[in-house]
N, CA, C and O atoms as a Maestro MAE file, in Angstrom:
{
 s_m_m2io_version
 :::
 2.0.0
}

f_m_ct {
 s_m_title
 :::
 protein
 m_atom[228] {
  # First column is atom index #
  i_m_mmod_type
  r_m_x_coord
  r_m_y_coord
  r_m_z_coord
  i_m_residue_number
  s_m_chain_name
  s_m_pdb_residue_name
  s_m_pdb_atom_name
  i_m_atomic_number
  :::
  1 25 0.845 -1.166 0.000 1 A "MET " " N  " 7
  2 3 0.000 0.000 0.000 1 A "MET " " CA " 6
  3 2 0.897 1.238 0.000 1 A "MET " " C  " 6
  4 15 1.851 1.338 0.772 1 A "MET " " O  " 8
  5 25 0.567 2.165 -0.879 2 A "THR " " N  " 7
  6 3 1.370 3.379 -0.964 2 A "THR " " CA " 6
  7 2 1.054 4.308 0.211 2 A "THR " " C  " 6
  8 15 0.054 4.143 0.910 2 A "THR " " O  " 8
  9 25 1.925 5.272 0.401 3 A "ASN " " N  " 7
  10 3 1.738 6.241 1.478 3 A "ASN " " CA " 6
  11 2 0.439 7.017 1.283 3 A "ASN " " C  " 6
  12 15 -0.272 7.290 2.250 3 A "ASN " " O  " 8
  13 25 0.128 7.371 0.045 4 A "LYS " " N  " 7
  14 3 -1.095 8.122 -0.249 4 A "LYS " " CA " 6
  15 2 -2.335 7.278 0.069 4 A "LYS " " C  " 6
  16 15 -3.310 7.787 0.623 4 A "LYS " " O  " 8
  17 25 -2.297 6.009 -0.275 5 A "GLU " " N  " 7
  18 3 -3.415 5.115 0.031 5 A "GLU " " CA " 6
  19 2 -3.582 4.942 1.539 5 A "GLU " " C  " 6
  20 15 -4.705 4.912 2.043 5 A "GLU " " O  " 8
  21 25 -2.467 4.829 2.254 6 A "LEU " " N  " 7
  22 3 -2.515 4.700 3.700 6 A "LEU " " CA " 6
  23 2 -3.131 5.944 4.338 6 A "LEU " " C  " 6
  24 15 -3.928 5.840 5.271 6 A "LEU " " O  " 8
  25 25 -2.762 7.109 3.835 7 A "LEU " " N  " 7
  26 3 -3.341 8.347 4.349 7 A "LEU " " CA " 6
  27 2 -4.847 8.399 4.095 7 A "LEU " " C  " 6
  28 15 -5.607 8.870 4.941 7 A "LEU " " O  " 8
  29 25 -5.276 7.915 2.932 8 A "TYR " " N  " 7
  30 3 -6.700 7.887 2.615 8 A "TYR " " CA " 6
  31 2 -7.441 6.976 3.584 8 A "TYR " " C  " 6
  32 15 -8.504 7.347 4.082 8 A "TYR " " O  " 8
  33 25 -6.907 5.805 3.857 9 A "VAL " " N  " 7
  34 3 -7.554 4.855 4.770 9 A "VAL " " CA " 6
  35 2 -7.609 5.428 6.176 9 A "VAL " " C  " 6
  36 15 -8.629 5.309 6.854 9 A "VAL " " O  " 8
  37 25 -6.521 6.048 6.621 10 A "GLU " " N  " 7
  38 3 -6.512 6.657 7.956 10 A "GLU " " CA " 6
  39 2 -7.550 7.770 8.048 10 A "GLU " " C  " 6
  40 15 -8.223 7.899 9.071 10 A "GLU " " O  " 8
  41 25 -7.688 8.568 7.007 11 A "ASP " " N  " 7
  42 3 -8.677 9.631 6.972 11 A "ASP " " CA " 6
  43 2 -10.095 9.047 7.011 11 A "ASP " " C  " 6
  44 15 -10.960 9.550 7.727 11 A "ASP " " O  " 8
  45 25 -10.319 7.997 6.245 12 A "ALA " " N  " 7
  46 3 -11.636 7.350 6.214 12 A "ALA " " CA " 6
  47 2 -11.976 6.753 7.580 12 A "ALA " " C  " 6
  48 15 -13.125 6.822 8.016 12 A "ALA " " O  " 8
  49 25 -10.988 6.169 8.255 13 A "LEU " " N  " 7
  50 3 -11.218 5.626 9.594 13 A "LEU " " CA " 6
  51 2 -11.627 6.736 10.565 13 A "LEU " " C  " 6
  52 15 -12.510 6.547 11.401 13 A "LEU " " O  " 8
  53 25 -10.989 7.872 10.446 14 A "GLY " " N  " 7
  54 3 -11.336 9.008 11.294 14 A "GLY " " CA " 6
  55 2 -12.754 9.494 11.044 14 A "GLY " " C  " 6
  56 15 -13.486 9.805 11.984 14 A "GLY " " O  " 8
  57 25 -13.139 9.559 9.776 15 A "HIS " " N  " 7
  58 3 -14.499 9.991 9.439 15 A "HIS " " CA " 6
  59 2 -15.539 8.997 9.955 15 A "HIS " " C  " 6
  60 15 -16.574 9.395 10.489 15 A "HIS " " O  " 8
  61 25 -15.265 7.724 9.794 16 A "GLU " " N  " 7
  62 3 -16.218 6.713 10.258 16 A "GLU " " CA " 6
  63 2 -16.321 6.702 11.776 16 A "GLU " " C  " 6
  64 15 -17.405 6.486 12.317 16 A "GLU " " O  " 8
  65 25 -15.218 6.930 12.470 17 A "THR " " N  " 7
  66 3 -15.253 7.029 13.925 17 A "THR " " CA " 6
  67 2 -16.130 8.204 14.347 17 A "THR " " C  " 6
  68 15 -16.936 8.088 15.270 17 A "THR " " O  " 8
  69 25 -15.968 9.324 13.670 18 A "PHE " " N  " 7
  70 3 -16.773 10.508 13.969 18 A "PHE " " CA " 6
  71 2 -18.259 10.234 13.722 18 A "PHE " " C  " 6
  72 15 -19.104 10.595 14.541 18 A "PHE " " O  " 8
  73 25 -18.573 9.600 12.599 19 A "MET " " N  " 7
  74 3 -19.971 9.320 12.268 19 A "MET " " CA " 6
  75 2 -20.587 8.322 13.241 19 A "MET " " C  " 6
  76 15 -21.752 8.462 13.613 19 A "MET " " O  " 8
  77 25 -19.818 7.312 13.659 20 A "LYS " " N  " 7
  78 3 -20.318 6.365 14.665 20 A "LYS " " CA " 6
  79 2 -20.649 7.101 15.956 20 A "LYS " " C  " 6
  80 15 -21.708 6.883 16.545 20 A "LYS " " O  " 8
  81 25 -19.753 7.964 16.391 21 A "SER " " N  " 7
  82 3 -19.939 8.708 17.625 21 A "SER " " CA " 6
  83 2 -21.171 9.621 17.538 21 A "SER " " C  " 6
  84 15 -21.983 9.667 18.462 21 A "SER " " O  " 8
  85 25 -21.298 10.333 16.441 22 A "CYS " " N  " 7
  86 3 -22.450 11.231 16.260 22 A "CYS " " CA " 6
  87 2 -23.756 10.447 16.229 22 A "CYS " " C  " 6
  88 15 -24.745 10.858 16.835 22 A "CYS " " O  " 8
  89 25 -23.761 9.328 15.529 23 A "SER " " N  " 7
  90 3 -24.969 8.506 15.438 23 A "SER " " CA " 6
  91 2 -25.355 7.969 16.808 23 A "SER " " C  " 6
  92 15 -26.533 7.967 17.167 23 A "SER " " O  " 8
  93 25 -24.372 7.515 17.571 24 A "PHE " " N  " 7
  94 3 -24.642 6.977 18.904 24 A "PHE " " CA " 6
  95 2 -25.234 8.044 19.816 24 A "PHE " " C  " 6
  96 15 -26.243 7.814 20.482 24 A "PHE " " O  " 8
  97 25 -24.602 9.205 19.840 25 A "GLN " " N  " 7
  98 3 -25.079 10.284 20.705 25 A "GLN " " CA " 6
  99 2 -26.471 10.751 20.293 25 A "GLN " " C  " 6
  100 15 -27.328 10.987 21.145 25 A "GLN " " O  " 8
  101 25 -26.695 10.882 18.995 26 A "THR " " N  " 7
  102 3 -27.982 11.358 18.505 26 A "THR " " CA " 6
  103 2 -29.091 10.364 18.803 26 A "THR " " C  " 6
  104 15 -30.174 10.755 19.238 26 A "THR " " O  " 8
  105 25 -28.830 9.074 18.572 27 A "SER " " N  " 7
  106 3 -29.875 8.079 18.814 27 A "SER " " CA " 6
  107 2 -30.275 8.034 20.281 27 A "SER " " C  " 6
  108 15 -31.430 7.749 20.596 27 A "SER " " O  " 8
  109 25 -29.343 8.309 21.181 28 A "ASN " " N  " 7
  110 3 -29.661 8.323 22.609 28 A "ASN " " CA " 6
  111 2 -30.433 9.566 23.031 28 A "ASN " " C  " 6
  112 15 -31.125 9.550 24.049 28 A "ASN " " O  " 8
  113 25 -30.322 10.631 22.264 29 A "GLN " " N  " 7
  114 3 -31.000 11.878 22.611 29 A "GLN " " CA " 6
  115 2 -32.395 11.990 22.017 29 A "GLN " " C  " 6
  116 15 -33.219 12.768 22.499 29 A "GLN " " O  " 8
  117 25 -32.664 11.212 20.966 30 A "LEU " " N  " 7
  118 3 -33.953 11.322 20.296 30 A "LEU " " CA " 6
  119 2 -35.068 10.690 21.119 30 A "LEU " " C  " 6
  120 15 -34.888 9.629 21.715 30 A "LEU " " O  " 8
  121 25 -36.207 11.346 21.144 31 A "LYS " " N  " 7
  122 3 -37.360 10.822 21.856 31 A "LYS " " CA " 6
  123 2 -38.273 10.027 20.920 31 A "LYS " " C  " 6
  124 15 -39.013 9.153 21.372 31 A "LYS " " O  " 8
  125 25 -38.225 10.323 19.636 32 A "ASP " " N  " 7
  126 3 -39.014 9.590 18.640 32 A "ASP " " CA " 6
  127 2 -38.355 8.230 18.406 32 A "ASP " " C  " 6
  128 15 -37.229 8.158 17.914 32 A "ASP " " O  " 8
  129 25 -39.055 7.158 18.759 33 A "THR " " N  " 7
  130 3 -38.455 5.822 18.689 33 A "THR " " CA " 6
  131 2 -38.156 5.388 17.255 33 A "THR " " C  " 6
  132 15 -37.171 4.691 17.014 33 A "THR " " O  " 8
  133 25 -38.988 5.789 16.312 34 A "THR " " N  " 7
  134 3 -38.750 5.421 14.912 34 A "THR " " CA " 6
  135 2 -37.489 6.081 14.392 34 A "THR " " C  " 6
  136 15 -36.655 5.439 13.752 34 A "THR " " O  " 8
  137 25 -37.358 7.353 14.669 35 A "LEU " " N  " 7
  138 3 -36.170 8.084 14.226 35 A "LEU " " CA " 6
  139 2 -34.925 7.585 14.946 35 A "LEU " " C  " 6
  140 15 -33.863 7.458 14.337 35 A "LEU " " O  " 8
  141 25 -35.048 7.306 16.226 36 A "SER " " N  " 7
  142 3 -33.922 6.783 17.000 36 A "SER " " CA " 6
  143 2 -33.470 5.435 16.441 36 A "SER " " C  " 6
  144 15 -32.272 5.170 16.345 36 A "SER " " O  " 8
  145 25 -34.415 4.599 16.078 37 A "SER " " N  " 7
  146 3 -34.093 3.290 15.502 37 A "SER " " CA " 6
  147 2 -33.349 3.452 14.176 37 A "SER " " C  " 6
  148 15 -32.390 2.730 13.906 37 A "SER " " O  " 8
  149 25 -33.795 4.402 13.352 38 A "TYR " " N  " 7
  150 3 -33.132 4.650 12.074 38 A "TYR " " CA " 6
  151 2 -31.690 5.115 12.282 38 A "TYR " " C  " 6
  152 15 -30.783 4.669 11.580 38 A "TYR " " O  " 8
  153 25 -31.484 6.009 13.246 39 A "VAL " " N  " 7
  154 3 -30.138 6.528 13.508 39 A "VAL " " CA " 6
  155 2 -29.251 5.408 14.058 39 A "VAL " " C  " 6
  156 15 -28.051 5.387 13.785 39 A "VAL " " O  " 8
  157 25 -29.821 4.480 14.826 40 A "LYS " " N  " 7
  158 3 -29.053 3.331 15.298 40 A "LYS " " CA " 6
  159 2 -28.627 2.444 14.131 40 A "LYS " " C  " 6
  160 15 -27.538 1.870 14.151 40 A "LYS " " O  " 8
  161 25 -29.484 2.332 13.112 41 A "GLU " " N  " 7
  162 3 -29.110 1.597 11.897 41 A "GLU " " CA " 6
  163 2 -27.936 2.282 11.209 41 A "GLU " " C  " 6
  164 15 -27.027 1.619 10.709 41 A "GLU " " O  " 8
  165 25 -27.961 3.606 11.187 42 A "LEU " " N  " 7
  166 3 -26.845 4.353 10.597 42 A "LEU " " CA " 6
  167 2 -25.558 4.101 11.369 42 A "LEU " " C  " 6
  168 15 -24.482 3.992 10.781 42 A "LEU " " O  " 8
  169 25 -25.675 4.010 12.684 43 A "GLU " " N  " 7
  170 3 -24.501 3.711 13.507 43 A "GLU " " CA " 6
  171 2 -23.923 2.346 13.136 43 A "GLU " " C  " 6
  172 15 -22.706 2.183 13.051 43 A "GLU " " O  " 8
  173 25 -24.792 1.380 12.918 44 A "THR " " N  " 7
  174 3 -24.345 0.040 12.515 44 A "THR " " CA " 6
  175 2 -23.666 0.082 11.154 44 A "THR " " C  " 6
  176 15 -22.643 -0.570 10.944 44 A "THR " " O  " 8
  177 25 -24.228 0.838 10.242 45 A "ILE " " N  " 7
  178 3 -23.640 0.965 8.902 45 A "ILE " " CA " 6
  179 2 -22.242 1.565 8.998 45 A "ILE " " C  " 6
  180 15 -21.308 1.077 8.363 45 A "ILE " " O  " 8
  181 25 -22.099 2.624 9.793 46 A "HIS " " N  " 7
  182 3 -20.783 3.266 9.920 46 A "HIS " " CA " 6
  183 2 -19.796 2.372 10.652 46 A "HIS " " C  " 6
  184 15 -18.598 2.412 10.372 46 A "HIS " " O  " 8
  185 25 -20.281 1.574 11.575 47 A "ASN " " N  " 7
  186 3 -19.407 0.625 12.258 47 A "ASN " " CA " 6
  187 2 -18.898 -0.432 11.266 47 A "ASN " " C  " 6
  188 15 -17.726 -0.806 11.298 47 A "ASN " " O  " 8
  189 25 -19.782 -0.901 10.396 48 A "ASN " " N  " 7
  190 3 -19.376 -1.880 9.384 48 A "ASN " " CA " 6
  191 2 -18.370 -1.281 8.405 48 A "ASN " " C  " 6
  192 15 -17.401 -1.938 8.024 48 A "ASN " " O  " 8
  193 25 -18.601 -0.035 8.001 49 A "LEU " " N  " 7
  194 3 -17.651 0.633 7.103 49 A "LEU " " CA " 6
  195 2 -16.296 0.816 7.788 49 A "LEU " " C  " 6
  196 15 -15.252 0.638 7.159 49 A "LEU " " O  " 8
  197 25 -16.311 1.169 9.068 50 A "PHE " " N  " 7
  198 3 -15.068 1.318 9.823 50 A "PHE " " CA " 6
  199 2 -14.288 0.002 9.793 50 A "PHE " " C  " 6
  200 15 -13.086 -0.014 9.531 50 A "PHE " " O  " 8
  201 25 -14.991 -1.095 10.065 51 A "ASN " " N  " 7
  202 3 -14.327 -2.408 10.083 51 A "ASN " " CA " 6
  203 2 -13.780 -2.785 8.713 51 A "ASN " " C  " 6
  204 15 -12.713 -3.392 8.621 51 A "ASN " " O  " 8
  205 25 -14.497 -2.433 7.645 52 A "LYS " " N  " 7
  206 3 -14.007 -2.733 6.298 52 A "LYS " " CA " 6
  207 2 -12.727 -1.958 5.995 52 A "LYS " " C  " 6
  208 15 -11.778 -2.509 5.438 52 A "LYS " " O  " 8
  209 25 -12.705 -0.681 6.364 53 A "PHE " " N  " 7
  210 3 -11.495 0.115 6.154 53 A "PHE " " CA " 6
  211 2 -10.353 -0.414 7.009 53 A "PHE " " C  " 6
  212 15 -9.209 -0.473 6.556 53 A "PHE " " O  " 8
  213 25 -10.659 -0.798 8.243 54 A "LEU " " N  " 7
  214 3 -9.632 -1.324 9.129 54 A "LEU " " CA " 6
  215 2 -9.025 -2.611 8.582 54 A "LEU " " C  " 6
  216 15 -7.829 -2.854 8.746 54 A "LEU " " O  " 8
  217 25 -9.835 -3.427 7.940 55 A "ASN " " N  " 7
  218 3 -9.349 -4.679 7.363 55 A "ASN " " CA " 6
  219 2 -8.421 -4.471 6.169 55 A "ASN " " C  " 6
  220 15 -7.715 -5.393 5.759 55 A "ASN " " O  " 8
  221 25 -8.424 -3.267 5.616 56 A "LEU " " N  " 7
  222 3 -7.506 -2.969 4.509 56 A "LEU " " CA " 6
  223 2 -6.053 -2.864 4.994 56 A "LEU " " C  " 6
  224 15 -5.112 -3.006 4.213 56 A "LEU " " O  " 8
  225 25 -5.896 -2.617 6.278 57 A "LEU " " N  " 7
  226 3 -4.545 -2.406 6.817 57 A "LEU " " CA " 6
  227 2 -3.875 -3.705 7.099 57 A "LEU " " C  " 6
  228 15 -2.732 -3.723 7.557 57 A "LEU " " O  " 8
  :::
 }
 m_bond[227] {
  # First column is bond index #
  i_m_from
  i_m_to
  i_m_order
  :::
  1 1 2 1
  2 2 3 1
  3 3 4 2
  4 3 5 1
  5 5 6 1
  6 6 7 1
  7 7 8 2
  8 7 9 1
  9 9 10 1
  10 10 11 1
  11 11 12 2
  12 11 13 1
  13 13 14 1
  14 14 15 1
  15 15 16 2
  16 15 17 1
  17 17 18 1
  18 18 19 1
  19 19 20 2
  20 19 21 1
  21 21 22 1
  22 22 23 1
  23 23 24 2
  24 23 25 1
  25 25 26 1
  26 26 27 1
  27 27 28 2
  28 27 29 1
  29 29 30 1
  30 30 31 1
  31 31 32 2
  32 31 33 1
  33 33 34 1
  34 34 35 1
  35 35 36 2
  36 35 37 1
  37 37 38 1
  38 38 39 1
  39 39 40 2
  40 39 41 1
  41 41 42 1
  42 42 43 1
  43 43 44 2
  44 43 45 1
  45 45 46 1
  46 46 47 1
  47 47 48 2
  48 47 49 1
  49 49 50 1
  50 50 51 1
  51 51 52 2
  52 51 53 1
  53 53 54 1
  54 54 55 1
  55 55 56 2
  56 55 57 1
  57 57 58 1
  58 58 59 1
  59 59 60 2
  60 59 61 1
  61 61 62 1
  62 62 63 1
  63 63 64 2
  64 63 65 1
  65 65 66 1
  66 66 67 1
  67 67 68 2
  68 67 69 1
  69 69 70 1
  70 70 71 1
  71 71 72 2
  72 71 73 1
  73 73 74 1
  74 74 75 1
  75 75 76 2
  76 75 77 1
  77 77 78 1
  78 78 79 1
  79 79 80 2
  80 79 81 1
  81 81 82 1
  82 82 83 1
  83 83 84 2
  84 83 85 1
  85 85 86 1
  86 86 87 1
  87 87 88 2
  88 87 89 1
  89 89 90 1
  90 90 91 1
  91 91 92 2
  92 91 93 1
  93 93 94 1
  94 94 95 1
  95 95 96 2
  96 95 97 1
  97 97 98 1
  98 98 99 1
  99 99 100 2
  100 99 101 1
  101 101 102 1
  102 102 103 1
  103 103 104 2
  104 103 105 1
  105 105 106 1
  106 106 107 1
  107 107 108 2
  108 107 109 1
  109 109 110 1
  110 110 111 1
  111 111 112 2
  112 111 113 1
  113 113 114 1
  114 114 115 1
  115 115 116 2
  116 115 117 1
  117 117 118 1
  118 118 119 1
  119 119 120 2
  120 119 121 1
  121 121 122 1
  122 122 123 1
  123 123 124 2
  124 123 125 1
  125 125 126 1
  126 126 127 1
  127 127 128 2
  128 127 129 1
  129 129 130 1
  130 130 131 1
  131 131 132 2
  132 131 133 1
  133 133 134 1
  134 134 135 1
  135 135 136 2
  136 135 137 1
  137 137 138 1
  138 138 139 1
  139 139 140 2
  140 139 141 1
  141 141 142 1
  142 142 143 1
  143 143 144 2
  144 143 145 1
  145 145 146 1
  146 146 147 1
  147 147 148 2
  148 147 149 1
  149 149 150 1
  150 150 151 1
  151 151 152 2
  152 151 153 1
  153 153 154 1
  154 154 155 1
  155 155 156 2
  156 155 157 1
  157 157 158 1
  158 158 159 1
  159 159 160 2
  160 159 161 1
  161 161 162 1
  162 162 163 1
  163 163 164 2
  164 163 165 1
  165 165 166 1
  166 166 167 1
  167 167 168 2
  168 167 169 1
  169 169 170 1
  170 170 171 1
  171 171 172 2
  172 171 173 1
  173 173 174 1
  174 174 175 1
  175 175 176 2
  176 175 177 1
  177 177 178 1
  178 178 179 1
  179 179 180 2
  180 179 181 1
  181 181 182 1
  182 182 183 1
  183 183 184 2
  184 183 185 1
  185 185 186 1
  186 186 187 1
  187 187 188 2
  188 187 189 1
  189 189 190 1
  190 190 191 1
  191 191 192 2
  192 191 193 1
  193 193 194 1
  194 194 195 1
  195 195 196 2
  196 195 197 1
  197 197 198 1
  198 198 199 1
  199 199 200 2
  200 199 201 1
  201 201 202 1
  202 202 203 1
  203 203 204 2
  204 203 205 1
  205 205 206 1
  206 206 207 1
  207 207 208 2
  208 207 209 1
  209 209 210 1
  210 210 211 1
  211 211 212 2
  212 211 213 1
  213 213 214 1
  214 214 215 1
  215 215 216 2
  216 215 217 1
  217 217 218 1
  218 218 219 1
  219 219 220 2
  220 219 221 1
  221 221 222 1
  222 222 223 1
  223 223 224 2
  224 223 225 1
  225 225 226 1
  226 226 227 1
  227 227 228 2
  :::
 }
}
């Protein structure tokens, strides 16, 4: 893996970590159960993307 590719993966990992954190915090703050459930699904999606990027290393 080139240095540029490694930097891209590290950047993507940072973005996915941020999105997981935001999704988690938001889903816990929402009072609407349907919307909270949807945001929890987004958290799962970002967690899966994080793991896929991590597996590239």
